[in-house]
C-alpha positions as CSV (number, residue, x, y, z in Angstrom):
1,M,156.7,141.2,49.2
2,R,158.0,143.4,46.5
3,K,155.8,144.4,43.5
4,V,157.5,143.7,40.1
5,W,159.0,146.7,38.5
6,V,160.9,145.8,35.2
7,V,164.7,146.0,35.3
8,G,166.9,145.6,32.3
9,G,168.4,142.2,32.6
10,A,171.8,140.5,33.5
11,A,173.8,143.0,31.6
12,V,172.5,145.8,33.9
13,G,173.3,143.7,37.0
14,A,176.8,143.1,35.8
15,G,177.4,146.7,34.9
16,L,176.0,147.8,38.2
17,S,178.3,145.4,40.1
18,F,181.3,147.4,38.8
19,V,179.6,150.7,39.3
20,M,178.8,149.8,42.8
21,L,182.4,149.4,43.7
22,L,183.3,152.7,42.2
23,V,180.5,154.3,44.3
24,L,181.7,152.5,47.3
25,G,185.1,154.1,46.9
26,V,183.5,157.6,46.5
27,Y,181.4,156.9,49.6
28,L,184.3,156.0,51.7
29,V,186.2,159.2,50.7
30,A,183.0,161.2,51.6
31,G,182.7,159.5,54.9
32,N,186.3,160.2,55.8
33,L,185.8,163.9,54.9
34,S,182.4,164.3,56.5
35,G,182.1,166.4,59.6
36,G,178.6,167.6,58.8
37,A,175.8,168.6,61.0
38,G,173.6,165.9,62.4
39,G,169.8,165.8,62.6
40,G,169.4,166.9,66.3
41,G,167.0,169.6,67.3
42,A,164.5,169.0,64.6
43,K,160.9,170.0,65.5
44,T,159.0,168.5,62.6
45,L,158.3,164.7,62.0
46,A,160.1,162.7,59.3
47,K,157.6,161.7,56.4
48,G,155.3,158.9,57.4
49,S,157.3,158.1,60.7
50,V,154.0,158.4,62.7
51,P,151.0,156.6,61.5
52,A,148.6,158.9,59.7
53,A,145.8,158.4,62.3
54,Y,148.2,159.9,65.0
55,Q,150.3,162.2,63.0
56,S,148.3,165.5,63.6
57,L,147.9,164.7,67.4
58,V,151.6,164.2,67.8
59,A,152.5,167.2,65.7
60,R,150.3,169.5,67.8
61,W,150.8,168.1,71.2
62,G,154.6,167.6,70.7
63,N,155.1,171.3,70.9
64,L,153.1,171.8,74.2
65,C,156.2,172.9,76.0
66,P,159.9,173.5,75.4
67,A,161.1,170.2,77.1
68,I,159.4,168.1,74.3
69,N,159.0,168.2,70.5
70,P,156.9,166.1,68.1
71,A,159.7,163.6,67.3
72,L,160.5,163.1,71.1
73,L,156.8,162.4,71.8
74,A,156.6,160.1,68.7
75,A,159.7,158.2,70.2
76,Q,158.2,157.9,73.6
77,L,154.9,156.5,72.3
78,Y,156.6,154.2,69.9
79,Q,158.7,152.9,72.8
80,E,155.7,152.5,75.1
81,S,153.3,150.8,72.8
82,G,154.5,150.5,69.2
83,W,151.4,152.6,68.3
84,D,149.0,150.0,69.6
85,P,146.1,151.6,71.4
86,D,144.8,148.4,72.8
87,V,148.0,147.0,74.4
88,V,148.2,146.2,78.3
89,S,151.5,145.6,79.9
90,H,152.4,143.1,82.6
91,A,152.2,146.0,85.1
92,D,148.7,146.9,83.8
93,A,149.9,150.0,81.9
94,R,147.2,150.6,79.3
95,G,146.8,152.1,75.7
96,I,148.9,153.8,73.3
97,A,150.7,155.9,76.0
98,Q,150.9,153.2,78.5
99,F,149.3,154.8,81.6
100,I,148.8,152.8,84.7
101,P,145.3,153.5,86.0
102,G,146.4,155.5,89.1
103,T,148.6,157.7,87.1
104,W,145.9,158.2,84.5
105,A,143.4,159.2,87.3
106,A,145.7,161.9,88.5
107,H,147.2,163.1,85.1
108,G,145.0,162.1,82.2
109,I,143.3,164.9,80.3
110,D,140.3,165.3,78.0
111,G,142.3,165.9,74.9
112,D,139.5,166.0,72.3
113,G,137.1,168.0,74.6
114,D,134.3,165.4,74.4
115,G,133.7,165.5,78.2
116,D,135.3,162.0,78.6
117,R,138.9,161.1,79.7
118,N,139.4,157.7,78.1
119,I,142.6,155.9,78.7
120,W,142.1,153.8,75.6
121,D,141.4,156.8,73.2
122,P,144.5,158.1,71.5
123,K,142.8,161.4,71.1
124,D,143.0,161.6,74.9
125,A,146.0,159.4,75.6
126,I,148.5,161.2,73.4
127,P,147.5,164.7,74.7
128,S,147.7,163.3,78.1
129,A,151.3,161.9,77.6
130,A,152.4,165.4,76.3
131,S,150.8,167.0,79.3
132,Y,152.4,164.7,81.8
133,D,155.8,165.2,80.3
134,C,155.5,168.9,80.6
135,E,154.3,168.6,84.1
136,L,157.3,166.4,85.1
137,A,159.6,168.9,83.2
138,R,158.3,171.6,85.6
139,Y,159.0,169.4,88.5
140,V,162.7,169.1,87.5
141,K,163.3,172.4,86.0
142,D,165.9,173.3,88.6
143,V,167.8,170.0,88.4
144,P,171.2,170.3,86.9
145,G,171.8,168.8,83.3
146,D,169.5,168.4,80.2
147,T,165.8,169.2,81.2
148,T,164.5,166.8,78.7
149,N,166.8,164.0,79.8
150,N,165.7,164.7,83.5
151,M,162.0,164.8,82.4
152,L,162.3,161.2,80.8
153,A,164.1,160.0,83.8
154,A,161.3,161.3,86.0
155,Y,158.7,159.6,83.7
156,N,160.5,156.3,84.4
157,A,161.8,156.6,87.9
158,G,159.8,159.4,89.4
159,A,160.6,163.2,89.9
160,Y,161.8,162.7,93.5
161,R,164.6,160.3,92.5
162,V,165.8,162.8,89.8
163,I,165.7,165.7,92.2
164,K,167.5,163.6,94.8
165,A,170.2,162.5,92.5
166,G,170.6,165.9,90.9
167,G,170.0,164.6,87.4
168,V,169.4,161.2,85.7
169,P,169.7,158.8,88.7
170,A,172.2,155.8,88.6
171,I,169.4,153.3,87.7
172,S,170.3,151.2,84.7
173,E,166.7,150.8,83.6
174,T,166.2,154.6,83.8
175,Q,169.4,155.5,82.1
176,N,168.6,153.0,79.4
177,Y,165.1,154.5,79.0
178,V,166.5,158.0,78.5
179,K,169.1,156.9,76.0
180,I,166.5,154.8,74.0
181,I,164.0,157.7,73.7
182,R,166.7,160.2,72.7
183,S,168.2,157.8,70.0
184,L,164.6,157.0,68.7
185,E,163.9,160.8,68.6
186,K,166.5,161.1,65.8
187,S,164.6,158.5,63.7
188,F,161.3,160.3,63.9
189,A,162.6,163.7,63.2
190,A,162.9,165.3,59.7
191,P,166.7,165.7,59.5
192,V,168.1,169.3,59.5
193,G,171.2,169.6,57.3
194,R,173.5,166.7,56.3
195,V,173.0,163.3,57.8
196,D,176.3,161.8,58.7
197,P,177.3,158.6,56.7
198,S,177.4,155.2,58.5
199,E,180.8,153.7,59.0
200,Q,179.5,150.2,58.7
201,A,177.6,150.8,55.4
202,A,180.3,149.5,53.1
203,G,180.6,146.2,54.9
204,A,176.8,145.8,54.8
205,I,176.8,146.4,51.1
206,A,179.7,144.0,50.6
207,Y,177.8,141.3,52.5
208,A,174.6,141.8,50.4
209,Q,176.7,141.7,47.1
210,K,178.0,138.4,48.1
211,K,174.4,137.0,48.2
212,L,173.4,138.3,44.6
213,G,171.7,135.3,42.9
214,T,170.5,133.5,46.0
215,P,166.8,132.4,45.8
216,Y,164.3,134.3,47.8
217,L,162.6,132.6,50.8
218,W,159.8,134.1,52.8
219,G,161.0,134.4,56.4
220,G,164.4,133.4,55.3
221,N,167.3,134.4,57.6
222,G,170.1,132.9,55.6
223,T,170.6,129.9,58.0
224,A,172.0,126.7,56.8
225,D,168.7,124.8,57.2
226,Q,167.1,127.5,54.9
227,G,169.7,126.9,52.2
228,G,171.3,130.4,52.9
229,R,168.2,132.0,51.6
230,F,166.7,135.4,52.6
231,D,163.5,137.5,52.4
232,C,163.9,141.2,52.1
233,S,164.2,142.2,55.7
234,G,166.2,139.0,56.6
235,L,168.8,140.1,54.1
236,T,169.1,143.7,55.5
237,K,169.3,142.4,58.9
238,A,172.0,139.9,58.1
239,A,173.9,142.5,56.2
240,Y,174.1,144.9,59.1
241,E,174.6,142.2,61.6
242,S,177.7,141.2,59.8
243,V,179.3,144.6,60.7
244,G,178.0,144.5,64.3
245,I,174.7,146.3,64.1
246,K,171.7,144.3,65.1
247,L,168.5,145.4,63.5
248,P,164.9,144.2,64.2
249,R,163.7,141.4,62.0
250,V,160.6,143.4,60.4
251,A,161.1,146.0,57.7
252,N,158.7,148.6,59.3
253,D,160.8,148.5,62.6
254,Q,164.0,148.9,60.6
255,Y,162.8,152.1,59.4
256,N,163.4,153.6,62.8
257,A,167.0,152.5,63.0
258,G,168.4,156.0,62.2
259,P,167.7,159.3,60.6
260,H,166.0,159.7,57.2
261,P,167.9,161.3,54.3
262,G,166.0,162.7,51.4
263,R,166.0,161.0,48.0
264,D,168.7,163.4,46.7
265,E,170.8,162.8,49.7
266,L,171.1,158.9,49.6
267,L,174.4,157.3,50.1
268,P,175.3,153.6,49.5
269,G,174.4,151.5,52.6
270,D,171.1,153.4,53.3
271,L,168.2,151.3,53.7
272,V,165.4,152.0,51.2
273,F,161.7,151.2,52.0
274,F,158.6,150.7,50.0
275,S,154.9,150.8,50.9
276,D,151.4,150.9,49.3
277,D,150.5,153.6,52.0
278,L,153.1,156.4,51.8
279,T,151.8,158.2,54.8
280,N,152.4,155.4,57.3
281,S,155.9,153.7,58.0
282,R,153.9,150.9,59.9
283,A,152.5,149.9,56.4
284,I,156.1,149.3,55.0
285,R,156.4,146.0,53.3
286,H,159.8,145.9,51.5
287,V,163.3,147.0,52.1
288,G,166.7,147.0,50.2
289,I,170.1,148.3,50.6
290,Y,171.0,151.3,48.5
291,V,174.1,150.9,46.3
292,G,174.0,154.2,44.3
293,G,172.9,155.2,40.8
294,G,169.2,154.8,41.7
295,Y,169.7,151.0,42.5
296,M,169.5,148.8,45.5
297,I,170.4,145.2,46.3
298,D,167.1,143.3,47.6
299,A,165.4,140.1,48.0
300,P,162.3,140.9,46.0
301,R,159.7,138.1,46.0
302,T,159.1,134.3,45.9
303,G,160.5,133.0,42.6
304,A,163.0,135.6,42.3
305,V,166.7,135.9,43.4
306,I,168.7,138.6,45.3
307,R,169.5,141.1,42.6
308,F,169.8,144.8,41.7
309,D,166.5,146.7,41.5
310,P,165.6,150.3,40.8
311,I,164.3,152.3,43.7
312,D,162.5,155.0,41.8
313,T,159.1,153.3,41.7
314,P,155.6,154.5,42.7
315,D,155.8,152.6,46.0
316,Y,159.1,154.2,47.2
317,F,158.6,155.3,50.8
318,G,161.8,156.6,52.0
319,A,165.2,155.8,53.4
320,T,167.1,155.3,56.7
321,R,170.7,155.9,57.4
322,V,171.4,153.1,60.0
323,T,173.2,154.1,63.2
324,E,174.4,151.9,66.0
325,D,172.5,153.8,68.7
326,G,169.4,154.0,66.5
327,A,169.4,150.2,66.0
328,K,170.1,149.4,69.8
329,A,166.9,151.4,70.6
330,L,164.7,149.2,68.5
331,P,162.9,145.9,69.4
332,T,165.1,142.9,68.3
333,T,162.5,140.1,68.4
334,V,162.9,137.5,65.6
């Protein structure tokens, strides 16, 4: 739910509607001219992308060996457990790093030096995940291709299969695992240089603009039985789905759908996020679609309508430039 920050009335909304169209034109030109550098290779974490309780662990252990970095380790942990230290999988994988007990017995380490190797304790499990990654990287260091990709494949399918295949084996589950982690890595990394604009952004804005004035509905997805109404993340999900990108339903998962431009780098179509805890992306509680000029289109709260709102408020968390690969790597549960 969006807190109420005062906006200057219908005249502002009408003016912004016109301004937005101008900004879109500028955006499309910028997109056509863009050949900028992406965010690959970053070694530092994007602001708040890792929960504060685990950030220092991921930042420290993510640099344990050249095959990993903090963003990659964060992506792997997010994919494995969604940062849940108590989760158990159907295969009996346990904890935040999802170790099977047998693997833990062989590869778990005492990360916090308290004399105990606890599979449930992130202070042990996160260092163990990094240590195990680096161990696998050593196993496959002579295999042709990208060492990090081969390491991830070994994590999923076993080092023997990677060595035998001479790279990532032709196993769909393993290939998908590698692709997901490498895509998510970009969403956990602080960008280096320009973040390329999304080709679908203009269409997402156009969809959201057509919904201006629609009453808010908690849990709304815009379906006919809901009277075409939305909540905040329902609107952003529908807007990007209209241009072929399927986002997760929840705002804090949508934050990981691509790299994170800074406030001074925002482009129309970026998703903008708001939270009472500016150190933790899992605490995000509101999202809108940036349209330029310091404004977004959002579905703010019960009793309000979809409208233009300013983004420069005390609860502004950050932004995401949605990418197709980034969105495909995320959970899509409704």
